N, C-alpha and C positions, 0 to 999 in steps of 0.2 A: 679888893681888900688884901693887904699884905699880910702874909703869915709870919708869925714870930719865928726867930731862929730856933732850930730844933734843939732840944735839951739832951741830957745824957740818956734819958729814957728812950729817945728815938734811936740813939746810937746802939743801945742795948737791943732794941727791936731789930735793927739791921743784923746784929750778930746772931740773934735768935733765929731770924729768918734764914741766915746763911747756914746755921746748924741743921735746920730742917731740910733745906735744899741739898746739903751735902749728904745727908742720910739717904735721900731719894736717889741722888746721883750715883752713890756707891753701888746701888743695885742695877743701875743703868750701864750700858756698854761703855760710855766714856764720860768722865766728869767734866771734861773741857767743853762739851756741847752746851753746858748750862751757863758758862761764864764767858763774857766777851773779853778778848785779850786787852781791849782798851781800858777795861775796869780792873782786871787782875793781870799783872805783868807776866806771871807764869801760871801755867795750868797745873792743877793739882795732880799728883801721880796716884796710881792705884795703891793706896795704903789701906790700913785697917780703918774701921769706922772712927775709932777714937783719935788716931793720929791725924786723919784727914780733917776731922772737925776742928782740932786744935790748930792745924795749919791754916784752915780757912778763917778761923777766928782772928789769928794774928794778921792775916792779910787784910781782913775787913778793918781791923783797928788801925793797921798801918796806913791803909788807904784814906781813912777818915783823918788821921793825924797829919798826913802829908798834904792834904788839901782842906785846910780848915775853913776856907772861904766858900767851899761848895756846900750847897744846902743838902743836908742828909735826906730831907724829904724827897728832893728831886732824884737823888741817887736810888732810893728805894723804889719810887714810882717808876722811873725809867727802867730799872732792873727788871721789875715784874712785867711791865708792858712789853719790853723788847724781847725777853727770853721766854716768857710763858703765856703769851697772848693766845687765846683759843679762838678758832674760827667759829663761824655761825653754827657749824655742825659739831663743834666740840673737839675737833682734832687739833693736836698741839702743833704749832708752827715751829720748825727748826730754823736756825739761822745759818747753819753750815750745810753744805751740799744743796744749796738753793736751786730752784728750777731754772731752766734756760741756759744761757751761756756760762753761768758760774758752775754748773754741775760738772763733776769729773768722776770717772769710774776707774776701776782697777783691772777689769777683765777677769776677775775671779767670780764665776757664776755662783749665785747664792742658792738658786733653786730652779727647777724646770716647771713652768706654769702651763696651763691648758687654755687655749683660745675658747672662750665661751660664746662669743657673738661678734660678728662683723656687720656693720650697717653703713650704708651710704648716707652721708650727711647732706640733706636736701637744701639746707640753708647755705652751707659753705662747701665747695667742692672738696671732697676728701672722704675718709672712712673713720668711723668710730669703732674702736677695738676694745673689747672687754675680755680680760684675762683672769682666770681663776688662779689664785696664789695664796701663800701662807706667810712665809718668812719675810718677803719684801713689804708686806703690809704692816709690819711692826714699825711704829713711828711714822707711818704715812700721814700725809696731810694734803689737802687740795692745793695743787700747784707744785708739789714735789716732783722730782725727776726719777724715773725708773727706766733702766735700759732693757729693751725688749729685742732680743737677737742682736744686741749691739747698737740699737738705735735709741738715742736719748729722747724720751717722750714725757710729756707733762700730764700728770694725773688730773683729771677733771672731776671725778667722783670715785668713791670707794666705799666698801663696807668690810666686814670681817673676812669675807671669802673671795672677793674679787675687786678689781679696779678697772677704770675706763680711761682711755686716752684717745686723743684725736690724731689722725695720721694725715698729713698734708699731701697733695698730689706730687710735689717734688720728692717727698720721702718715698712714696710708692714707686716713683720712677727709678730711684737710685738704690733701692733695697729689695729684699725678698719678702717684705711684709705683705705685698699684694698677692702673694701665692698662698697665704695662710687661709685656713678654713676652720670651722668649728671642730674642735678635737685636736688640732695641731699643737705640738709641744713647742715651747719657746724658752730660750735662756733668759733668766731674769737676774738683775742686780740693782740694788739701790745706789744712789749717789754716795760716794765715799765722804766720810767726815774728814775735816781738815786735819785732825790729829790721829787718824787711824793708820794702821799699817797698810802698805801697798805690796802685796805678794805677787802682783802682776806687773803692769806698767801703766803709764798715763794714757787712759782711753777717754776720748772726749764724747763718744757716742755719736760722732758725726761720720757716718758711713761714707766712704769715698765712692764705692761702686760694688757690684756683685761679681763673684767669681763662680766658676762651674767646677764641680768635683769631676775629675777625670777617672780616677781609680783609687781604690783602697786595698791595702794588703797587711796581713798580720806579721808581726816580728816578735815571736814568743808571746808575752802578755801585752805587748804594745801594739798600736795600730798606726800605720803610716797612711797619710792622705795626700794625694796630689791634686792641686787646684790650678785650673787655667785662669789667669788673671788678665785684666785689660792692660794693654801695652803701656799706657800712661802711668800705671801704678808700679810696674816692675822695677823702675829705677829707684824706688824707695824700699824695695824688698831685698834684703841681703842675708846671706847665711849667718846664722846665730843671732839675727836681729829679731826685734819684736814685731808681731802683727796680731791684730784682733780679728778673729774669724767668728762670725755670729756672736760677737761680744765676748769671746773667750780669748784671754791673753795667751798667746802661743809663741814658741821659738821656731823660727824658720830653720829647716834642715838644709835643703838644697834649692838652688835657683837656676833655671835655664832660661835666660832672656831671649835666646834665639827662638826657642820653641814656645816661650810664653807661659811657663808654669813654675810653680814652687811646691815644696813639700813641707809637711810638719808631722810631728809624731805625738800621739796621745798615750799616756801611761794608763794602766788599768783603772786607777782611781778616777782620773779625769773622764774616762769613757763612761763611767757610771753616773756622772753628774752633769753632763751636757748633752745637747741634742745631735751633735755632729755624727757620732757613730750610727745613728739611726738613718742617716742619709746614704744615698747610693750615687753611682755615676750618673751625671746629668743634672743632679740637684744643684740649686743655687745656694751660695753662702755670702753673707755680708762681709765686706772687707774694709777695714780701717787701718791704713799704714801708720807707722810711728810718726807722730806729728813733729818730733824733733828733727827728723830727716828733712821735712819741708822747711823748717826754720833755717837749717844749715844751708839748704839750696838757695833760699832767698837771700841770706846774708852773703853768700858767695857770688850772687848774680852780678853785682857791680864789678867784681874783680874779673869774672869770666868774660863779661862784655868788653872790658878794657883789653883783655888778652886777645880776644878775637879781633878787635880793632887794630892792635899792634901787629898781629899776624897778617892781616890784610894789607897794612902799610908796607910790611917787609916784602910781601908778594908783589905789590905794585912797584916798589923800588927795584926788585930783582928783574921784573919784566922790562923796566926802562933801561937797565944796564945791559940787557941782552941786545 
């Protein structure tokens, strides 16, 4: 059965719906998480309720006027289905900061959680980790990503006080999550929204390897930390560059490639909001180098290979001339 073309009443319904959603979104952290860029060319700014509503009304009217052949009914239905579909347990599904490879973090730890339980998964090799939390549970949904000590993990279930994630054997081998026990503190951060500020750097949550704390020493209110890093990571670590340590975005101070260590410094505020100051010499920390350095290395690989070939040709010709 073909539905009749929507009338002016349907258009009014769309505008009324937008007004209600705008009112809700103003109280939320970001209005843009409610609207797809493909539907609304620009995201609304953080304005007053009245001006935001008027702006949204104009955009909805403009959208409908610019695309007269589109069925308004499909617009409304797809808008609600795609942006505010609830899961079986009633948690709202977000479209930005989705789980898996699409997740991205900033390295700005939101809170320190407590490990509630670790269980071996008898069905699939790995560990089920349950963490007590507060802030990172705001807006959580099954399948969302949360960084635990810098490791991007997918939430399998949650309630108001805790969430559960699965940790694969590969993750246990490359990170310090296998050293956790009930009561351990962990750094937590939600996946960043696409329109949010990034006060750290681009952190994927893909830990490269672990480092070992060599020593720590105070410098007035600051705290310096020296970390022994695997040799294969040191070429990506440079003074004044970025590195994520246990999921915390930090600036490298010094690097000694010969001895295999680097240092970073924690200001007083940071010391109070992450777990690193509670660690001592010999403890492991998760390391994720700046991914941009890897892309640069890969892009230069073809050139460096060619240079090596030319250098070898020059050496061969020199030997023949001798």
